[in-house]
N, C-alpha and C positions, 0 to 999 in steps of 0.2 A: 856062713850064716845069712839068712834072708832078712832084709830090712822090712819092718812092717809098713803098712800103707801110710800112717801118720806117725812121725818119729822125731826124736831129738837128734840133731845132727851130731852133737858132741859124743854121744855113746850109742846111737842107733836104737835106743829104747823106745818102746811103744808109747804113744800119747793118745789118750782118749779123744775122739773126734770133737765132741762138744767142748772139751777143755781147750783144744787147739783153736776152735772157732772163737771162743772167748778171748784167748790170748791174741789172736790175729786182729780181732775187733779193737781191743785195747791199743794195740800197736798202730792200727790204721788211723785212729783219731789224730795223733800228733803229725802223722805224715800228711793227712788231708789239711790240717791247719797250716802246715808249712807251705803247701801248694797254694792255699788261699791268700798267702802273703804276697803273691805275685799276680798283678792284674792280668786277666784273661788266661791264666795258667790252668792247665788240666793235667791229669795223670791217667794213663791207660790202666785198664783192669790188670793187664799183665805186669806192668811196672809196680802197681800197688801190691799185687800178689807176691811178686818177688821180694819186695821190700819188707812186707810184714813177716814173711818166712825168715828172711835174713835177720831181722831185728829180734825176733823171738827165738831163733834157733830151732824152730819147729817146722819141719818140711812135710810134704805129703806127696804121694804118687797119685792122689785123686786129681782128676782134671780140674783146672782152674774154674771152668764154667759151672762146676758142680758145687763149689764152696764160696766163691768170692761174693756172690749175691747175699749169702748169709752174713758175711762180714760187713758188707755195705748196709744191709738192713739194720744190723746192730748199731753201726755208726750213725745211721739216720735217726734211730730211736734215741740214742744218747745225745746227739747234738740237739735234736728237737726238745728233749726233756730239759735241756739247759737253756732253752729259749733262743737257740741259735738257728740259723738256716740249716737246711740239710746238707751236711758236708759231702754226702754221697754224690751230689750234683757235679762235683769236681772230677769224678771218675767216669771215663768214657771208653768206648771201644776204640780200636785203632783207626776206625773210619770217622771218629769224632762224635758219634751218636751216644746217647745214653740208652741203656737197655730197658726192657719191659719191667724189670725189677724196680726201676726208678719209679714207674707208675704205681706199682704196689706200695712202695714206701710213701708216696704222696697220699694214697688212700688211707694207709695205716696211721700216718702222723697227723694229717690235716683233716681226716674224717670226711673226705669228699671223693667224688669220682676223679680219676686222673684226667687232666686236660687232654685234648686231642693232640696237641703239639707238645710232646714231652721235651723235645730239645729246646723249645723256646722257654718253657717253664724252668728247665735246668739252667738256661742262660740267666734268667732273672734270679734264681736261687744262688748261682755262682757269684753274681754281682753283689748280692747281699753278703756272701762270704768274704769277698774281697774288701768290702767296706768294713765289716766287723773285725777282720784280722789284720787290718792296717796295710793293705796293699797300697803302693804309691799309685794314685789315680791321676789321670791326665787333667789338665786345666778344664774347668767346667764340671768336674766330678766323674766323668766317664759314663758308661751306659752298659746295660746288659748286651751280650753279644753271643751269637752262635759260634761254635768252633769254626775255624777257618775251612775245614773240610765240608761241614754242613752248609755253611754260607756259600761256598763255591758251587756245590751241587744244586742248591736252591736257585742261585742266580742263573746257572746254566739251564735249569728246567724252565724258569720264567722266560728267558730269552728264546728258548726253543718254542714255547707256547706262543709268544709274540710273533715269531717267524711263521709258525703254522697258521695263525689267524690272518696275518698279512698276505699270505700266499693264496688264501681262499678267494675264489671269484664269486661275485654276486650278480644276480639277474638285474639288469637296469630297470626292468618293469616292476617287479615285486620286491626286490631287495633280499630275496632268499638266496641261500647258498646254492650255487649251480652244481648239478650232479657232474660226474666225471664225463658224461657224454657231451657236456657243453651246451645242452639244450634244456631250457627251463621246462619242467613238466607242467607248470601252471600257466605260463604265458605263451608257450609254444615256441 
């Protein structure tokens, strides 16, 4: 017998997709609240997807990327309606970034355009989650932080830019960047 696309593990019976999304969303909230109790903690999309399927006993053969956004969108709506920060900010790709769906959730919940820097917004929202759900904060209260992967990439890019700028040569006469030829086109 062939297992349907979305099914109960216990008996292999079919589960309506919208019912599965609702069940997974309900299961995601306590998982995200648990993550929020640890300062600077995050959970990956895959970890959350695996956990909500295990908790509910409802699994799917649908690719994670095709349904986890709906679960996180529902979690964002529910946490926002409770006056809480968007718990979906705690969920990141394996590279430490939040997805474009996070920007859509900002627009939907806060009624504004998503910020250019979604990862920094998510860092601030995660910090609010840590404060609300009782994470043990460091002396001084802590601060919003990018995930370690994003912070490392941004530091590398900034260092690279500084190195590129410092390696440029300038004309002593007009102070413009020298072309590769080494001869200033304006000063001769």
